[in-house]
N, C-alpha and C positions, 0 to 999 in steps of 0.2 A: 448766893446759893448754890449747890453747885445739882443739876440736875443730870438724872441717870436716864440712859437712854430705853425707849420703851416701843418697843416695835409696832404699836400701833397705831397706826397712819393717821388716828384721830388724836394724837399726841400737837396738841397745838404749840408748843414749846419747839417740838424738832420744827415744824411747818415755818414756823415765824424764824429759827435761826437758819432752816436750809434755803431760805427766799433771800434770808440775808447776806447766806455764800454766795448764792449765783450772784445777787446786785454786786458782790465786790469782783465775782470773779470779772464780772461784762464790763466795770468800770477799768480794770485791773487790764483788759485788752486778752483776758485767758480764754473766755467764752465770745466768740464773735459770730455764730449762728445763730437762727433762731429753734433750729431742729435740736441742736445742742444745748441751749438755754430751756428749751422744754422739757428734754430729757434730766437735766439736773434739779429741775423744779417739780419733776414727779415722782422719780425713784428716791426712795426712803432711804440714805446712806444709812441714819442709824439701826437699820434691821440686818446690816452686813458686816457689823462688828460685835467684838464677844459682850456679853450681856454684863454690865455694870460699866459699862463704858461711858462718862459725863457724856453729854449732850454738847456742852462748849468745846471737849475733846474733837468729838465726831464730825463737829461743823465748821472747826478750825480750817483756815484754808489753805495752811502749808503744813499740817501736820497730820502723819501716817500712822495707822492704828494695828500695831502689831497683833498678827492671829495666831501662830506658829513660832516656836521657839524649838533649838534642841537641846539637850543634855547640859549643854555648853552654855546655854543663854545666846546663843547665835539665831538672826531672824532668818529665818524660812520663810515664813509670808507675810503678808500685811494688806492692808484696804491703803493705797498709796493716797499722799496727798491731794487734796481736790485738785489743786491746782494743774499739777501736772499731769493728772487725769482727764481735764477738760483739754489743756494742750495737745495731750496724745490725738485725743480723736479729732481737734480743729486739725491738728498738723495733718494727718492722715487724709482729710477732706471725706471724711465718712458722710454715708448720703442715703436717704432713700432707696429701699429694694438691693441694696448690695449686700455679697457675700464676705462678711468679714471674719477672719482668725484670730483669736487672741490667745497667743502662748502666757499660759502662765493664769491660773483661775484665783477665783476668789467669791465670784457672784457677783459684786456690787458693780464691778465694771463691765461685765456682760450684760447686766440689765439696761446699764445705760446704751450700749450700743445697741442693744434689743430695741429701745424706743428711737434712737437713730435713725436703725434700719427700717421701723416700723414692720406692718405684718408681710409685705412682699420682701423682706429681705431675711437674712438667715444668718445666724451668728453660733459659729463653733468655738468653745473655750476649751483647751486642753491643760493638764497637767501631770508630772511623772508622779507627784504623792496621792497616795488615796486618801488619806486623811481631808488635803484640801479638795481634792473633786466630790469628796461623798459630799464634805461640809458645805461645799456651793451647790452640789443639787437641792440639797434640803433647804438653803437659803431660797433659793431661786423658785421652788415649788411654794413656799411660805407667802412669797410677796408676788407670787401670779407669773412668774416666769419661765417657767419650768418649760412649757410649750413652744417656747420663741428661741431659749438657748438650747443646746445640746453640750452636754458636758463630756469630755471623753477623757480617761487616764492613759495616756503615753508619754514616753520621752518624743518630742517634736521635734529634735535635733536628727532620730533616724527616719522622718517623715509619717503621714498620716495616711495609709493606704487606702485608696475608695476615695478620698476627700475631695480630688480635683482639686482646682485651682480657686484664689479668691481674690476678689478686688481691694481686700484690704487686708494687712497682716499687723498687728499691734503684740508687742511683745511686752511684756509686763514683768517682766524679771532682766537683770543685768545681764548681759551677754558679751564675751569676750571677743566673738567671731561670727560671722553670719554663715552658720550653715549651709549648704548646697539643699537642703532637703525643703530649706524654708523659701529659698528662691522658686523652687519648683514647683510649690503649690502658689507663687505671686503669678496673675494674670499677666498679659503683658503689655499692659497700660497699668499696674496696680501701685499701690506703694507701700511700703512697709515702714514702720515707726520703732526703732528698737536703740533702748537704753544701750548704748555700746563705751565700751571700755577699753581706755588709750593707754597705756602705761600707767594705769592705776584711776585716770582723770575719765568720766563719764561723762557723757552726752547724749541726750536722747534724739536723734537726729531722723527725719523721714527723708527717705532716699526714692527715688522712682528710675525704672529702667532707662536708660540713654546707651540704644545700641547693645556693645557684649559688655555693658558694665552698671552702673549706679550710681547716680549721681544725685545730691543732697537740693533739699527743696528750704526746708528748715531745721534750726536745731534749738535745744532747752538744755538748761544746765540742771541735771536731777540726781536723784541716787536711788536704787533701788536692791533688793535683795538678790543675791546672785541667782543665775542659773545651777539645777542641779541635773543630774545626770550625763550622760556622756559629753555634754558640750560645757561640762563643767572646767574653769580653769582657776586652781587656789592659786591664790598669793604664795611666795616666799616668803616669810618671816623669821627677822634676825634678832634679836633680844640682849641691848649691851646695857650691864649692870654697871651702876654707880658704885660709890665707895657707899651708900646705905642700902645697898642691896635692893635698891627699886632700879627699874629697867625702862629705857628706850628702845622702843621697839621699830627696826625698819622693815617697810612690807615692797617687797618689788612684785612688780610683773613680770616684767623683763628684764635682761640685762644683771640677773644676780653677779656679785662679784665674783672672779675665778677662787678668791681666798680670804674668805670673808674673816678667819680668825687673826689675820693683820689689824683687826680692827679690836682685838682682846685689850681690854684695859683704858681705852679711849678717852673714855668719859673722865678717866682721872687726870687727862690732860691741861695744860692751861688752855682756856678759852680764845680763841682770835675773831675777828670780823674784819669784812670789809663793805664798801657802802659804794651804793652805784649813782648817788646824784639824782637819781629819778625818784620824784616825790608823785603822790598820787592825794587827791582830795577825801577827806572824812567819809565822805558819802558815795564815792566812786566806786563802782565795779572795775576788779580788773581782774575778772574768772578767766579771761583770754589769755593771761599772763599765766595761769594753771598749765592751761593749755599748749602753750606757746614751748614749757619747759618741760613737759611731758612728750615733747615731738622731738626737741632739739637738743635736750640736753642728756648726755650719757650718763650713766649712772643714776639717772632718774630714780626717787624712790619714796612713797608714802612714811610718815613718819607719825610713830605714836608716844606719848609720856605718860608715864606713872604718876599719878597726883604727888605733889612732893621734890620732883625731880628738880632738875635747873630750868628744864624747857619746857614742864607741863604746861603755864600758860601760853607763850609762844605758840608753840605745836598745834593747842588748839584750836587757833586762828590760821596758824599758815603749817597746814602738814603737812610738808613738802621739802625734801632733802635731795642730797647727792652725795654718793660716795666715789672718793677718789684714793685706790690703794689702803693706807693705813690709816685715812682721814675721811670724815665724812662732815658738810654743812647743810645749813638749815635756811628755809625763808626765813627774813625776819625783816621788823621795821623799826624806824626811833622818829622822835616827832621833829618835823622840818621845822627851821627855822620861822619864828613868827606866828606859829602855829597855823602854817598854814594846809596843814594834812599830816603826809608820815612819808620817810623818806625809806624804800626798798634796799635791802642790804640782804648779808650773809653771814651768819655766825657760824664757826667750826670749831672743832673737836679734832687733836691729831698733829702728829710732827710735821704734817703737810696741810695742816689745814685752811692757810690763808689761800694755798692753791686750790682745795674745792670751792672755796667761798668765792675766790674771784671765777671759775669758772661758773657759777650761778650769776654772778653780780654780770658777767659778758651780755650771759643771755637775758638777764633785766633791761641790759642796756639796748641790746637786739630788737627786743620787743618793743622799747620805748621808740626806737628808730623807723623801726620797719612795718609794726604792725598797731600799735594804740593810735587810737583816734579816727581809725579806718573800720569798712565795713565787715562785719562778722567773716569769720574763717568759712570755706564751703568744704565739704567731704567728698571723697568719691571711693568706691568700693569696685575693687579691679578682682573677680572670682579668678582661682587658679585656672591659666590655659588661656585667659586673655592676658595683653599687652599693654601696660600703664600707658598713656601718651604724656610728651612730658608736656606740665602746667606752668605756665609765666608766673615768675613773683614767687614766693617765699612758702615754698610746697616740704612739709614734714612726711617722710614715708613709712608708715608701720607695717611689716611685716605680720600676716596673721597665719594661722593653720591653713584657711580655704582661700585665700587669697590676699590683697594690698590692701591696706588702706591709705589714702592718702587725704592731708588737711591743706588746703591752700588759704593764704592769707593774701589778700587783695595786693597787688604793688599802688604806688601813689599814681594818680592821677596827671 
């Protein structure tokens, strides 16, 4: 039976589902502190989602709930999945008495932060969209948090005059860069947690000041609605038609091809493939491979395919590609011998498709040899005007508008 969200705290079903959610988050290691556990057990998540949202959706561990879309259906605001909200608060190390800035409003996450910082703390939640800030104010008032959270309408990329510094900054929208204004609001010993887009691949990274730059203390795989306003960084999207008039879209964060017209008609060519010899187990995560490709594979892009196209099923699970002149390749897999897992490789279209596929498989092999089965990569951010030190190991450097981001994989011991 489907239960509809009830904003009344007396809803026994909501209470039961909320407790079950918190139990799951603790079991999975997403919640590790008592103060964060108490916040998640206290704040009624169902009071912050659109009316009519089923409670099973509201209290699902990894489902976000969209709260606003644009005229084209693109997501502009959401209540993020519970697991990543818990992890971000834990990543930041938010505690009682702290001043916390939330960039990207919605209400629920700000209420959680208010519970964590307590009566001696202070939470400021800022968003560029008046609809979102107005809604957040109403919901916080209805749930009794309006005197503990101050909601501002502003473009945080430009800074918040008069607000001073914060012990913790949590960015709850996907960002391509870390603007100087955010760092100006960060206390000398502060932590900023930001979902940072790196050549199309996002990680939620906790960063702490380290001299003249920032170094990571943790990272998580997650996705967020994109930042709006001055800091927005739209992708470049190219749509390639097949014989039936359906499309495969190539989405570039950086490194847009000089002449994408070379790809005209590429889907009408014979498909080729190259295999890496690298296999992964059925339940093995290889998300770091995606980050490796984003860091080290020139011409890297994200890929999406219309239903009915040859690539539709494959791109749904492995939406990563690479362009080489008049050809492109995409990450693919095939069953390994003895059903031991899947062999990774690349399939390609175009006159030089095998070259594009080989470039991808070479990086798959490089990841396998240099980064697989080793500790997770670390990140450092060097604001403009600072100089990145040489970092031993396998390091990718991504140039941003306001600085340089490095991604470092540990070398073998």
